[in-house]
Backbone as a chain_set.jsonl record, in Angstrom:
{"seq": "MYMVRAHICRRKAMTSKEDKARLIGEMSAVMDALASVTGQHLEIVLHDLTQPASSVVKIINGHISGRKPGSPLQSAPENDLGFLGLLEQEPAGENPQVFKDYRTTSARGAALQSSTVMFRDENHQPLISLCFNADHAAVETARALLGQLLPASAPAGDVSSLETRMNEIIRSAMPPSGISGASKKEKTEIVRVMQDKGLFIVRGGVEKAAKALGVTRYTIYNYLDEIKKS", "coords": {"N": [[52.036, -11.39, 62.952], [50.24, -13.474, 63.566], [47.847, -12.001, 63.721], [47.577, -11.195, 61.08], [47.216, -13.652, 59.771], [44.834, -14.462, 60.982], [43.115, -12.483, 60.019], [43.166, -13.083, 57.28], [42.001, -15.635, 57.309], [39.431, -15.013, 58.271], [38.584, -13.448, 56.166], [38.549, -15.298, 54.062], [36.55, -17.03, 54.985], [34.402, -15.285, 54.987], [34.256, -14.759, 52.271], [33.516, -17.289, 51.275], [30.963, -17.553, 52.434], [29.687, -15.413, 51.216], [29.91, -16.182, 48.556], [28.35, -18.506, 48.626], [25.81, -17.48, 49.326], [25.361, -15.852, 47.103], [25.348, -17.758, 45.012], [23.187, -19.359, 45.793], [21.084, -17.532, 45.515], [21.199, -17.062, 42.732], [20.822, -19.665, 41.647], [18.302, -20.207, 42.642], [16.73, -18.492, 41.148], [17.118, -19.632, 38.643], [15.834, -22.07, 39.055], [13.142, -21.238, 39.312], [12.71, -20.285, 36.719], [13.018, -22.643, 35.174], [10.958, -24.179, 36.239], [8.772, -22.874, 35.238], [8.506, -23.732, 32.659], [8.46, -26.438, 32.653], [6.781, -29.499, 33.594], [4.812, -31.0, 36.285], [6.251, -33.18, 36.866], [8.937, -33.008, 37.162], [11.253, -32.772, 39.585], [13.001, -30.247, 41.272], [15.778, -29.475, 43.136], [17.453, -27.542, 45.538], [20.378, -27.626, 47.336], [22.04, -26.794, 50.371], [25.106, -27.654, 51.002], [26.687, -27.342, 53.169], [25.166, -27.597, 55.329], [24.147, -30.31, 56.173], [22.174, -31.542, 57.787], [19.879, -30.148, 57.378], [19.619, -29.633, 54.612], [18.079, -28.971, 52.347], [17.3, -26.172, 50.68], [15.55, -25.015, 48.878], [12.81, -26.324, 47.072], [11.111, -27.643, 44.285], [8.148, -29.151, 43.209], [8.183, -31.121, 45.226], [6.661, -33.322, 45.925], [7.431, -35.539, 44.548], [9.671, -36.784, 45.734], [8.929, -36.55, 48.318], [10.011, -34.596, 49.923], [10.793, -31.43, 51.588], [11.498, -27.881, 52.133], [14.237, -27.64, 54.348], [14.534, -30.327, 54.783], [16.71, -33.15, 55.421], [19.959, -33.939, 53.991], [20.292, -36.681, 53.696], [17.807, -37.583, 53.004], [17.564, -37.832, 50.344], [16.841, -39.366, 47.085], [17.303, -42.955, 46.663], [20.465, -44.415, 45.703], [21.715, -42.118, 44.718], [23.927, -40.583, 42.691], [25.037, -38.14, 43.054], [25.998, -38.027, 45.613], [28.476, -39.13, 45.401], [30.175, -37.087, 44.747], [30.472, -35.795, 47.168], [32.159, -37.456, 48.463], [34.571, -37.229, 47.249], [37.596, -35.988, 47.919], [39.619, -34.644, 46.599], [38.608, -33.523, 43.954], [38.591, -34.215, 40.451], [38.841, -32.321, 37.398], [36.654, -29.601, 36.34], [35.123, -26.914, 38.231], [31.79, -25.986, 38.363], [30.958, -29.466, 39.242], [29.414, -31.929, 37.226], [26.988, -34.388, 37.349], [25.593, -36.542, 35.283], [22.472, -37.767, 34.028], [21.591, -40.262, 35.555], [20.193, -43.093, 37.318], [17.803, -43.133, 39.93], [15.878, -43.93, 42.916], [12.74, -43.148, 44.205], [11.214, -42.386, 47.441], [8.757, -43.559, 47.306], [9.223, -45.656, 45.711], [9.342, -45.19, 43.029], [10.914, -45.115, 39.821], [13.435, -42.863, 38.952], [14.843, -40.396, 36.761], [17.863, -38.805, 36.955], [19.951, -35.877, 37.543], [22.776, -33.981, 38.662], [24.239, -30.918, 39.691], [27.138, -29.821, 41.151], [28.587, -27.403, 43.219], [31.683, -26.111, 44.397], [33.654, -24.64, 47.063], [36.429, -22.282, 47.399], [38.262, -23.842, 48.637], [37.844, -26.314, 47.697], [35.769, -27.658, 48.903], [32.501, -29.137, 49.213], [29.788, -27.001, 48.405], [27.183, -25.948, 47.413], [24.425, -27.654, 45.78], [22.571, -28.389, 42.834], [19.843, -30.216, 41.999], [18.144, -32.506, 39.839], [15.29, -34.412, 39.378], [13.508, -36.545, 37.498], [10.323, -37.85, 37.077], [9.023, -40.206, 35.146], [6.79, -41.754, 35.087], [4.067, -41.064, 34.638], [4.223, -40.199, 32.004], [4.969, -42.546, 30.687], [2.728, -44.072, 31.205], [0.795, -42.587, 29.816], [1.792, -42.887, 27.23], [1.446, -45.63, 26.842], [-1.331, -45.787, 27.022], [-2.162, -44.106, 24.925], [-1.033, -45.467, 22.825], [-2.713, -47.607, 22.583], [-4.866, -46.44, 21.444], [-4.174, -45.575, 18.94], [-4.203, -47.338, 16.502], [-6.219, -47.422, 13.627], [-7.983, -49.428, 12.976], [-8.445, -50.76, 15.323], [-9.163, -53.543, 17.37], [-12.186, -54.33, 19.229], [-11.467, -55.132, 21.73], [-9.322, -53.516, 22.537], [-10.386, -51.131, 23.454], [-11.633, -51.931, 25.778], [-9.371, -52.643, 27.135], [-8.186, -50.184, 27.637], [-10.085, -49.118, 29.323], [-9.827, -50.916, 31.398], [-7.212, -50.363, 32.251], [-7.504, -47.728, 33.222], [-9.231, -48.193, 35.34], [-7.557, -49.731, 36.907], [-5.626, -47.864, 37.677], [-7.171, -46.151, 39.261], [-7.985, -47.95, 41.251], [-5.521, -48.65, 42.414], [-4.832, -46.269, 43.57], [-6.564, -45.881, 45.624], [-7.077, -46.103, 49.176], [-6.536, -49.065, 51.194], [-8.473, -49.323, 53.159], [-10.667, -48.084, 52.143], [-12.749, -45.222, 51.196], [-14.565, -44.215, 52.912], [-15.506, -41.783, 55.108], [-13.209, -40.379, 54.562], [-11.025, -37.588, 54.67], [-10.836, -34.224, 53.269], [-8.171, -33.643, 52.754], [-7.087, -36.211, 52.548], [-8.451, -37.191, 50.312], [-7.52, -35.437, 48.418], [-4.855, -36.24, 48.263], [-5.198, -38.784, 47.203], [-6.138, -38.115, 44.675], [-3.823, -36.883, 43.762], [-2.096, -39.075, 43.457], [-3.448, -40.447, 41.427], [-3.157, -38.567, 39.394], [-0.362, -38.553, 39.097], [-0.025, -41.032, 37.972], [-1.087, -40.709, 35.522], [-3.855, -40.638, 34.963], [-5.525, -38.431, 34.378], [-4.769, -37.567, 31.95], [-6.119, -38.903, 30.085], [-9.141, -38.929, 28.288], [-12.148, -38.661, 30.045], [-11.121, -39.383, 32.432], [-11.313, -37.64, 34.648], [-14.04, -37.74, 35.247], [-14.309, -40.431, 35.966], [-12.682, -40.539, 38.236], [-14.085, -38.802, 39.908], [-16.471, -40.213, 40.28], [-15.483, -42.457, 41.631], [-14.602, -41.347, 44.017], [-16.871, -40.257, 45.006], [-17.619, -37.613, 44.547], [-18.15, -34.438, 42.837], [-17.217, -33.638, 39.407], [-16.219, -31.106, 39.348], [-15.227, -30.777, 41.88], [-13.041, -32.469, 41.743], [-11.479, -31.022, 39.932], [-10.953, -28.848, 41.563], [-9.374, -30.066, 43.521], [-7.169, -30.75, 41.926], [-6.282, -28.237, 41.265], [-5.437, -27.312, 43.764], [-3.346, -29.096, 44.216], [-1.585, -28.33, 42.222], [-0.851, -25.822, 43.15], [0.475, -26.436, 45.463]], "CA": [[51.821, -12.473, 61.984], [49.01, -14.149, 63.942], [46.715, -11.141, 63.363], [47.453, -11.221, 59.626], [46.62, -14.942, 59.421], [43.436, -14.443, 61.429], [42.371, -11.636, 59.083], [43.032, -13.828, 56.025], [41.026, -16.701, 57.543], [38.091, -14.403, 58.326], [38.256, -12.995, 54.815], [38.187, -16.477, 53.274], [35.248, -17.493, 55.464], [33.403, -14.336, 54.502], [34.118, -14.962, 50.828], [32.751, -18.512, 51.064], [29.572, -17.275, 52.763], [29.169, -14.533, 50.17], [29.766, -17.004, 47.351], [27.209, -19.392, 48.811], [24.589, -16.67, 49.257], [25.18, -15.426, 45.703], [24.982, -18.929, 44.22], [21.826, -19.766, 46.161], [20.171, -16.582, 44.874], [21.206, -17.28, 41.285], [20.223, -20.962, 41.351], [16.869, -20.106, 42.944], [16.109, -17.865, 39.972], [17.148, -20.655, 37.585], [14.774, -23.031, 39.375], [11.841, -20.644, 38.975], [12.6, -20.226, 35.266], [12.799, -24.001, 34.688], [9.638, -24.639, 36.677], [7.731, -22.231, 34.433], [8.395, -24.376, 31.341], [8.399, -27.89, 32.828], [5.568, -29.921, 34.278], [4.851, -31.383, 37.69], [6.964, -34.445, 36.991], [10.357, -32.737, 37.337], [11.601, -32.201, 40.882], [14.231, -29.46, 41.257], [16.151, -29.313, 44.542], [18.656, -26.76, 45.824], [20.946, -28.038, 48.622], [23.175, -26.155, 51.023], [25.868, -28.821, 51.422], [27.367, -27.064, 54.442], [24.171, -27.849, 56.384], [23.555, -31.594, 55.77], [21.011, -31.915, 58.602], [18.716, -29.426, 56.838], [20.281, -29.135, 53.4], [17.171, -28.517, 51.291], [17.007, -24.742, 50.782], [14.364, -24.762, 48.059], [12.433, -27.498, 46.29], [9.931, -27.508, 43.433], [7.557, -30.474, 42.982], [8.709, -32.002, 46.254], [5.836, -34.525, 46.105], [8.09, -36.672, 43.881], [10.515, -37.477, 46.708], [8.367, -36.38, 49.657], [10.829, -33.673, 50.71], [10.377, -30.037, 51.699], [12.606, -27.074, 52.656], [14.672, -28.052, 55.671], [14.768, -31.772, 54.836], [18.142, -33.451, 55.458], [20.609, -34.444, 52.777], [20.109, -38.123, 53.618], [16.468, -37.915, 52.515], [17.63, -37.867, 48.881], [16.496, -40.674, 46.524], [18.323, -43.997, 46.76], [21.448, -44.543, 44.618], [21.987, -40.798, 44.15], [25.353, -40.462, 42.384], [25.522, -36.846, 43.516], [26.725, -38.244, 46.858], [29.86, -39.464, 45.091], [30.933, -35.839, 44.779], [30.781, -35.464, 48.551], [33.206, -38.351, 48.933], [35.814, -36.913, 46.566], [38.31, -34.928, 48.63], [40.379, -33.891, 45.597], [37.888, -33.791, 42.705], [39.241, -33.888, 39.182], [37.997, -31.573, 36.478], [36.312, -28.217, 36.626], [34.072, -26.57, 39.181], [31.108, -27.056, 39.086], [30.925, -30.829, 38.745], [28.104, -32.332, 36.712], [26.706, -35.825, 37.332], [24.495, -36.517, 34.315], [21.629, -38.864, 33.565], [21.703, -41.53, 36.281], [18.913, -43.576, 37.817], [17.602, -43.197, 41.367], [14.567, -44.461, 43.299], [12.09, -42.282, 45.189], [10.736, -43.05, 48.652], [7.563, -44.328, 46.926], [9.64, -46.762, 44.869], [9.293, -44.817, 41.616], [12.211, -44.951, 39.16], [13.649, -41.477, 38.551], [16.016, -40.049, 35.955], [18.417, -37.712, 37.756], [21.211, -35.197, 37.245], [23.171, -33.086, 39.75], [25.337, -29.977, 39.496], [27.705, -29.522, 42.464], [29.516, -26.272, 43.287], [32.612, -26.185, 45.52], [34.252, -23.366, 47.424], [37.817, -22.111, 46.975], [39.046, -24.901, 49.265], [37.375, -27.556, 47.072], [34.766, -28.307, 49.737], [31.142, -29.016, 48.668], [29.129, -25.779, 48.851], [25.752, -26.139, 47.123], [24.151, -28.498, 44.616], [21.266, -28.253, 42.187], [19.515, -31.581, 41.588], [16.952, -32.681, 39.007], [14.767, -35.779, 39.422], [12.343, -36.625, 36.61], [9.469, -39.03, 37.231], [8.394, -40.396, 33.84], [5.733, -42.759, 35.2], [2.846, -40.58, 33.984], [4.473, -40.167, 30.563], [4.928, -43.925, 30.204], [1.321, -44.487, 31.235], [0.124, -41.922, 28.703], [2.258, -43.509, 25.985], [0.795, -46.929, 26.723], [-2.753, -45.572, 26.761], [-2.317, -43.556, 23.581], [-0.677, -46.524, 21.879], [-3.895, -48.452, 22.392], [-5.871, -45.687, 20.696], [-3.666, -45.175, 17.632], [-4.622, -48.106, 15.326], [-7.548, -47.04, 13.134], [-8.837, -50.612, 12.952], [-8.194, -51.471, 16.574], [-10.276, -54.401, 17.783], [-12.977, -53.835, 20.35], [-10.792, -55.459, 22.98], [-8.413, -52.446, 22.926], [-11.147, -50.151, 24.226], [-11.821, -52.479, 27.113], [-8.059, -52.602, 27.787], [-8.028, -48.822, 28.119], [-10.979, -49.018, 30.478], [-9.217, -51.714, 32.467], [-6.045, -49.634, 32.762], [-7.987, -46.599, 34.008], [-9.757, -48.743, 36.594], [-6.4, -50.176, 37.699], [-5.031, -46.663, 38.261], [-8.061, -45.707, 40.344], [-7.93, -48.946, 42.319], [-4.22, -48.584, 43.091], [-4.732, -45.001, 44.306], [-7.483, -45.893, 46.759], [-6.543, -46.762, 50.373], [-7.136, -50.382, 51.438], [-9.63, -49.215, 54.052], [-11.752, -47.407, 51.457], [-12.797, -43.759, 51.345], [-15.626, -43.825, 53.843], [-15.001, -40.899, 56.148], [-11.934, -39.765, 54.17], [-11.015, -36.131, 54.74], [-10.483, -33.535, 52.028], [-6.731, -33.814, 52.557], [-6.849, -37.594, 52.097], [-8.956, -37.309, 48.948], [-6.59, -34.689, 47.571], [-3.672, -37.085, 48.079], [-5.614, -39.853, 46.281], [-6.15, -37.492, 43.345], [-2.433, -36.667, 43.368], [-1.572, -40.361, 42.978], [-4.088, -40.682, 40.131], [-2.529, -37.659, 38.436], [1.008, -39.021, 38.856], [-0.08, -42.235, 37.143], [-1.55, -40.336, 34.188], [-5.29, -40.838, 34.745], [-6.227, -37.256, 33.869], [-4.366, -37.312, 30.565], [-7.074, -39.63, 29.248], [-10.505, -38.409, 28.309], [-13.032, -39.395, 30.943], [-10.435, -39.683, 33.681], [-11.866, -36.815, 35.733], [-15.36, -38.268, 35.597], [-14.125, -41.706, 36.664], [-12.153, -40.234, 39.562], [-15.178, -38.206, 40.682], [-17.39, -41.29, 40.657], [-14.829, -43.324, 42.615], [-14.474, -40.632, 45.288], [-18.183, -39.799, 45.452], [-17.68, -36.153, 44.476], [-18.42, -33.944, 41.49], [-16.021, -33.41, 38.588], [-15.705, -29.785, 39.709], [-14.428, -30.99, 43.082], [-11.764, -33.028, 41.273], [-10.718, -29.893, 39.379], [-10.486, -28.057, 42.709], [-8.25, -30.811, 44.103], [-6.031, -30.617, 41.01], [-5.78, -26.858, 41.389], [-4.707, -27.241, 45.03], [-2.097, -29.849, 44.023], [-0.708, -27.502, 41.396], [-0.363, -24.698, 43.955], [1.278, -26.921, 46.603]], "C": [[50.51, -13.196, 62.282], [47.792, -13.339, 63.516], [46.495, -11.149, 61.865], [46.785, -12.514, 59.187], [45.145, -14.976, 59.802], [42.583, -13.624, 60.484], [42.131, -12.372, 57.77], [41.985, -14.923, 56.174], [39.613, -16.148, 57.58], [37.644, -13.97, 56.952], [37.83, -14.157, 53.93], [36.818, -16.999, 53.684], [34.139, -16.602, 54.95], [33.165, -14.532, 53.01], [33.291, -16.192, 50.53], [31.271, -18.282, 51.347], [28.933, -16.401, 51.69], [28.947, -15.307, 48.874], [28.533, -17.892, 47.453], [25.899, -18.628, 48.691], [24.298, -16.237, 47.818], [24.712, -16.594, 44.848], [23.555, -19.378, 44.52], [20.804, -18.836, 45.512], [20.065, -16.816, 43.379], [20.512, -18.592, 40.916], [18.725, -20.971, 41.644], [16.12, -19.497, 41.767], [16.057, -18.849, 38.805], [16.038, -21.674, 37.807], [13.407, -22.501, 38.985], [11.634, -20.604, 37.467], [12.307, -21.609, 34.689], [11.401, -24.49, 35.036], [8.521, -24.057, 35.818], [7.54, -22.912, 33.078], [8.415, -25.902, 31.436], [7.155, -28.232, 33.618], [5.8, -30.311, 35.725], [5.653, -32.655, 37.924], [8.482, -34.259, 37.035], [10.572, -32.066, 38.687], [12.942, -31.478, 40.754], [14.565, -29.115, 42.702], [17.456, -28.531, 44.658], [19.132, -27.109, 47.232], [22.041, -27.081, 49.084], [23.99, -27.29, 51.644], [26.678, -28.578, 52.697], [26.435, -27.301, 55.623], [23.461, -29.161, 56.085], [22.309, -31.995, 56.551], [19.737, -31.23, 58.123], [19.122, -28.803, 55.5], [19.344, -28.54, 52.36], [16.783, -27.06, 51.529], [15.71, -24.419, 50.05], [14.074, -26.011, 47.247], [11.149, -27.218, 45.526], [9.456, -28.909, 43.067], [8.119, -31.508, 43.959], [7.876, -33.247, 46.497], [6.503, -35.751, 45.484], [8.935, -37.47, 44.87], [9.984, -37.363, 48.128], [9.157, -35.435, 50.538], [10.251, -32.264, 50.699], [11.578, -29.224, 52.177], [12.947, -27.462, 54.089], [14.901, -29.541, 55.81], [16.27, -32.05, 54.798], [18.671, -33.998, 54.142], [20.361, -35.934, 52.597], [18.719, -38.54, 53.16], [16.421, -37.967, 51.0], [17.235, -39.256, 48.373], [17.643, -41.669, 46.659], [19.215, -43.999, 45.517], [21.77, -43.218, 43.954], [23.495, -40.624, 43.952], [25.913, -39.107, 42.786], [26.302, -36.967, 44.818], [28.191, -38.58, 46.602], [30.74, -38.223, 45.145], [31.322, -35.436, 46.188], [31.937, -36.288, 49.082], [34.561, -38.041, 48.305], [36.499, -35.733, 47.251], [39.099, -34.046, 47.667], [39.739, -34.136, 44.238], [38.679, -33.377, 41.475], [38.276, -33.089, 38.314], [37.634, -30.2, 36.993], [35.247, -28.106, 37.712], [33.081, -25.652, 38.452], [31.256, -28.434, 38.436], [29.509, -31.158, 38.296], [28.019, -33.853, 36.687], [25.436, -35.991, 36.496], [23.781, -37.861, 34.171], [21.899, -40.192, 34.264], [20.342, -41.872, 36.889], [18.899, -43.61, 39.342], [16.202, -43.75, 41.641], [13.974, -43.593, 44.389], [11.641, -43.094, 46.394], [9.508, -43.9, 48.367], [7.909, -45.506, 46.027], [9.605, -46.461, 43.388], [10.704, -44.643, 41.055], [12.329, -43.526, 38.641], [14.874, -41.367, 37.658], [16.587, -38.768, 36.553], [19.701, -37.134, 37.18], [21.49, -34.224, 38.387], [24.319, -32.188, 39.314], [25.841, -29.589, 40.88], [28.741, -28.404, 42.366], [30.385, -26.415, 44.536], [33.173, -24.8, 45.825], [35.723, -23.341, 47.021], [38.754, -23.145, 47.593], [38.631, -26.288, 48.785], [36.38, -28.33, 47.936], [33.38, -28.116, 49.12], [30.414, -27.816, 49.262], [27.62, -25.874, 48.656], [25.62, -27.111, 45.952], [22.733, -28.24, 44.12], [20.947, -29.606, 41.559], [18.191, -31.619, 40.825], [16.546, -34.151, 39.039], [13.472, -35.837, 38.616], [11.614, -37.948, 36.819], [8.668, -39.192, 35.939], [7.227, -41.379, 33.88], [4.468, -42.327, 34.46], [3.012, -40.56, 32.471], [4.383, -41.566, 29.978], [3.494, -44.444, 30.183], [0.56, -43.883, 30.06], [0.514, -42.547, 27.378], [1.566, -44.849, 25.757], [-0.687, -46.775, 26.364], [-2.987, -45.049, 25.348], [-1.991, -44.594, 22.519], [-1.856, -47.448, 21.593], [-4.949, -47.768, 21.533], [-5.461, -45.423, 19.254], [-4.183, -46.003, 16.457], [-6.045, -47.763, 14.908], [-8.508, -48.217, 13.166], [-8.634, -51.444, 14.206], [-9.394, -52.321, 16.946], [-10.958, -53.862, 19.03], [-12.291, -54.084, 21.682], [-9.875, -54.359, 23.453], [-9.122, -51.402, 23.778], [-11.336, -50.641, 25.657], [-10.498, -52.49, 27.873], [-7.791, -51.223, 28.364], [-8.865, -48.615, 29.375], [-10.387, -49.755, 31.673], [-8.047, -50.981, 33.095], [-6.465, -48.452, 33.637], [-8.508, -47.073, 35.36], [-8.628, -49.204, 37.512], [-5.742, -48.99, 38.399], [-5.859, -46.189, 39.453], [-7.975, -46.653, 41.534], [-6.626, -48.849, 43.109], [-4.063, -47.312, 43.924], [-5.591, -44.992, 45.567], [-6.853, -46.6, 47.956], [-7.237, -48.097, 50.614], [-8.398, -50.317, 52.287], [-10.831, -48.544, 53.388], [-11.767, -45.915, 51.744], [-13.902, -43.285, 52.275], [-15.024, -42.997, 54.967], [-13.684, -40.227, 55.817], [-12.055, -38.243, 54.181], [-10.675, -35.535, 53.373], [-9.01, -33.707, 51.718], [-6.411, -35.198, 52.008], [-7.326, -37.783, 50.656], [-8.057, -36.562, 47.965], [-5.346, -35.521, 47.273], [-3.98, -38.236, 47.121], [-5.612, -39.322, 44.847], [-4.73, -37.246, 42.848], [-1.816, -37.96, 42.798], [-2.161, -40.682, 41.601], [-3.444, -39.824, 39.046], [-1.121, -38.142, 38.076], [1.029, -40.227, 37.923], [-0.735, -41.984, 35.793], [-3.037, -40.453, 33.919], [-5.938, -39.656, 34.035], [-5.729, -36.811, 32.495], [-5.4, -37.89, 29.609], [-8.471, -39.041, 29.393], [-11.395, -39.29, 29.176], [-12.407, -39.707, 32.283], [-10.995, -38.911, 34.862], [-13.198, -37.371, 36.202], [-15.243, -39.575, 36.386], [-13.608, -41.48, 38.093], [-13.255, -39.681, 40.462], [-16.153, -39.281, 41.167], [-16.788, -42.159, 41.751], [-14.767, -42.669, 43.991], [-15.807, -40.113, 45.808], [-18.31, -38.293, 45.506], [-18.012, -35.739, 43.046], [-17.115, -33.746, 40.728], [-15.396, -32.056, 38.918], [-14.854, -29.869, 40.985], [-13.065, -31.561, 42.715], [-10.881, -31.915, 40.703], [-10.169, -29.01, 40.504], [-9.295, -28.734, 43.386], [-7.003, -30.641, 43.239], [-5.415, -29.226, 41.084], [-4.969, -26.699, 42.673], [-3.365, -27.96, 44.924], [-1.096, -29.019, 43.233], [-0.087, -26.372, 42.207], [0.577, -25.149, 45.076], [2.731, -27.151, 46.218]], "O": [[49.749, -13.501, 61.363], [46.817, -13.897, 63.011], [45.352, -11.113, 61.411], [45.894, -12.498, 58.337], [44.309, -15.46, 59.039], [41.457, -14.008, 60.172], [41.039, -12.305, 57.205], [41.169, -15.126, 55.275], [38.698, -16.729, 56.997], [36.471, -14.102, 56.6], [36.885, -14.042, 53.149], [36.012, -17.369, 52.83], [33.081, -17.073, 54.533], [32.03, -14.479, 52.538], [32.448, -16.165, 49.633], [30.415, -18.753, 50.598], [27.785, -16.617, 51.302], [27.943, -15.121, 48.185], [27.766, -18.02, 46.498], [24.974, -19.086, 48.019], [23.151, -16.251, 47.371], [23.787, -16.448, 44.049], [22.805, -19.734, 43.611], [19.775, -19.293, 45.014], [18.97, -16.774, 42.817], [19.709, -18.631, 39.984], [17.964, -21.664, 40.97], [15.018, -19.927, 41.429], [15.073, -18.894, 38.067], [15.377, -22.094, 36.857], [12.602, -23.222, 38.397], [10.531, -20.853, 36.981], [11.45, -21.745, 33.817], [10.74, -25.138, 34.224], [7.456, -24.658, 35.681], [6.524, -22.694, 32.417], [8.389, -26.585, 30.413], [6.545, -27.362, 34.24], [6.834, -30.0, 36.315], [5.727, -33.15, 39.048], [9.229, -35.233, 36.956], [10.131, -30.938, 38.909], [13.899, -32.02, 40.201], [13.744, -28.535, 43.413], [18.434, -28.82, 43.968], [18.402, -26.919, 48.206], [22.86, -26.621, 48.288], [23.617, -27.827, 52.686], [27.282, -29.503, 53.238], [26.853, -27.218, 56.778], [22.272, -29.142, 55.769], [21.465, -32.72, 56.024], [18.635, -31.685, 58.43], [18.981, -27.598, 55.293], [19.76, -27.693, 51.57], [16.035, -26.749, 52.457], [14.881, -23.651, 50.537], [14.996, -26.682, 46.786], [10.214, -26.625, 46.062], [10.254, -29.756, 42.665], [8.48, -32.619, 43.571], [8.324, -34.151, 47.203], [6.18, -36.881, 45.85], [8.918, -38.7, 44.846], [10.511, -37.995, 49.043], [9.007, -35.452, 51.76], [9.354, -31.944, 49.919], [12.581, -29.806, 52.589], [12.063, -27.597, 54.935], [15.407, -29.993, 56.837], [17.027, -31.276, 54.211], [17.909, -34.46, 53.292], [20.233, -36.406, 51.467], [18.471, -39.727, 52.949], [15.346, -38.131, 50.423], [17.284, -40.224, 49.132], [18.807, -41.281, 46.757], [18.779, -43.635, 44.425], [22.067, -43.18, 42.76], [24.248, -40.529, 44.921], [27.13, -38.936, 42.855], [27.159, -36.135, 45.114], [29.047, -38.352, 47.457], [31.904, -38.293, 45.538], [32.363, -34.814, 46.398], [32.617, -35.887, 50.026], [35.588, -38.532, 48.772], [36.021, -34.602, 47.164], [39.233, -32.842, 47.889], [40.287, -34.894, 43.439], [39.342, -32.34, 41.455], [37.058, -33.171, 38.475], [38.223, -29.698, 37.951], [34.571, -29.077, 38.054], [33.503, -24.607, 37.956], [31.621, -28.56, 37.267], [28.532, -30.723, 38.906], [28.858, -34.524, 36.087], [24.343, -35.632, 36.934], [24.396, -38.927, 34.191], [22.379, -41.139, 33.641], [19.453, -41.023, 36.957], [19.859, -44.057, 39.97], [15.435, -44.006, 40.712], [14.632, -43.327, 45.395], [11.679, -44.325, 46.379], [9.235, -44.856, 49.093], [7.03, -46.267, 45.621], [9.81, -47.355, 42.567], [11.581, -44.096, 41.723], [11.426, -43.034, 37.965], [15.821, -42.144, 37.781], [15.886, -37.761, 36.652], [20.432, -37.793, 36.441], [20.563, -33.703, 39.007], [25.255, -32.636, 38.652], [25.073, -29.085, 41.7], [29.651, -28.454, 41.539], [29.895, -26.792, 45.6], [33.171, -23.908, 44.976], [36.209, -24.27, 46.377], [39.888, -23.315, 47.145], [39.007, -27.303, 49.373], [36.173, -29.525, 47.724], [33.099, -27.056, 48.562], [30.416, -27.626, 50.478], [26.866, -25.878, 49.628], [26.582, -27.358, 45.226], [21.829, -27.918, 44.891], [21.683, -30.088, 40.698], [17.257, -30.874, 41.12], [17.36, -35.031, 38.761], [12.462, -35.25, 39.006], [12.212, -39.022, 36.747], [7.75, -38.418, 35.667], [6.727, -41.793, 32.835], [3.865, -43.123, 33.74], [2.073, -40.862, 31.734], [3.801, -41.766, 28.912], [3.094, -45.161, 29.265], [-0.216, -44.565, 29.392], [-0.329, -42.721, 26.498], [1.153, -45.169, 24.643], [-1.226, -47.508, 25.536], [-3.903, -45.498, 24.657], [-2.593, -44.606, 21.445], [-1.977, -48.0, 20.499], [-5.82, -48.426, 20.963], [-6.306, -45.083, 18.426], [-4.585, -45.403, 15.46], [-6.967, -47.804, 15.722], [-9.71, -48.035, 13.361], [-8.65, -52.674, 14.16], [-10.532, -51.86, 16.845], [-10.398, -53.06, 19.778], [-12.5, -53.348, 22.646], [-9.646, -54.245, 24.657], [-8.537, -50.853, 24.711], [-11.218, -49.878, 26.615], [-10.481, -52.364, 29.098], [-7.233, -51.101, 29.454], [-8.415, -48.019, 30.353], [-10.441, -49.278, 32.807], [-7.894, -50.971, 34.316], [-5.854, -48.201, 34.676], [-8.263, -46.445, 36.39], [-8.721, -49.086, 38.734], [-5.349, -49.086, 39.561], [-5.321, -45.868, 40.513], [-7.902, -46.216, 42.682], [-6.631, -48.955, 44.335], [-3.268, -47.272, 44.863], [-5.368, -44.187, 46.47], [-6.16, -47.602, 47.775], [-8.41, -48.249, 50.273], [-9.289, -51.156, 52.15], [-11.896, -48.444, 53.997], [-10.9, -45.404, 52.452], [-14.142, -42.085, 52.404], [-14.14, -43.46, 55.688], [-13.091, -39.575, 56.676], [-13.066, -37.687, 53.753], [-10.281, -36.245, 52.449], [-8.632, -33.894, 50.561], [-5.573, -35.346, 51.118], [-6.669, -38.465, 49.871], [-7.858, -36.997, 46.83], [-4.842, -35.505, 46.15], [-3.129, -38.623, 46.32], [-5.146, -39.992, 43.925], [-4.456, -37.382, 41.655], [-1.109, -37.932, 41.79], [-1.443, -41.138, 40.711], [-3.213, -40.284, 37.928], [-0.735, -38.143, 36.908], [1.986, -40.422, 37.173], [-0.923, -42.912, 35.006], [-3.456, -40.376, 32.764], [-6.805, -39.848, 33.182], [-6.197, -35.815, 31.943], [-5.541, -37.434, 28.475], [-8.91, -38.702, 30.492], [-11.389, -40.515, 29.05], [-13.072, -40.233, 33.175], [-11.138, -39.459, 35.955], [-13.457, -37.463, 37.402], [-15.978, -39.8, 37.347], [-14.043, -42.145, 39.034], [-13.349, -40.045, 41.634], [-16.6, -39.259, 42.314], [-17.482, -42.556, 42.687], [-14.866, -43.349, 45.012], [-15.879, -39.588, 46.919], [-18.997, -37.743, 46.367], [-18.138, -36.582, 42.158], [-16.04, -33.692, 41.325], [-14.185, -31.879, 38.784], [-13.885, -29.126, 41.146], [-12.051, -31.184, 43.303], [-9.679, -31.876, 40.963], [-9.058, -28.49, 40.408], [-8.332, -28.073, 43.775], [-5.909, -30.415, 43.758], [-4.2, -29.057, 40.982], [-3.934, -26.032, 42.677], [-2.363, -27.498, 45.471], [0.096, -29.009, 43.54], [1.066, -26.004, 41.982], [1.375, -24.359, 45.581], [3.535, -27.556, 47.058]]}, "num_chains": 1, "name": "protein.A"}
């Protein structure tokens, strides 16, 4: 009897591992497909919930939360309702569980729109989760900037407001100590912040960034290309 029980336990453990490996492979493919049709403002994270100390298996656009593969589960954005699923010992409803459209906050203090899909094993224990965190800051900035350009009879003050907003974005992205002696890596990070805030959606944004950093517009394009690949 003991040998039979031991065999059943090993079989269940093997099934859970196989299920997890299969789900991770399938969800990884889903992530790649979504990333091909979404921009840099949607973070997609795949967690192995059986390894909380290094739960992040794969992440796309990790600059939004500052995470990378191997990051712990506790590095998730603040107020993440997906954690509620971990606290439910006897979850109601179907597997997987879906936590839709809730608000979280990134490590940089940015407001995110989030959703989580959680998969459980045959014993109802958390297995993996697929999380989506959308940072709409750049979209809101673009909307505000475009709104200033829409009126055909806009007063001259609107143009200066656009100029002021662009200068504010550049100023907020620059380090307090200035850029004297800044490395390529540091300048690339400054450009990333400018991009996140929507500067390069506006005509003339690249030129303004280049002037502020003391580089050519082609260098800015090179930085943007590196950011896209990272």
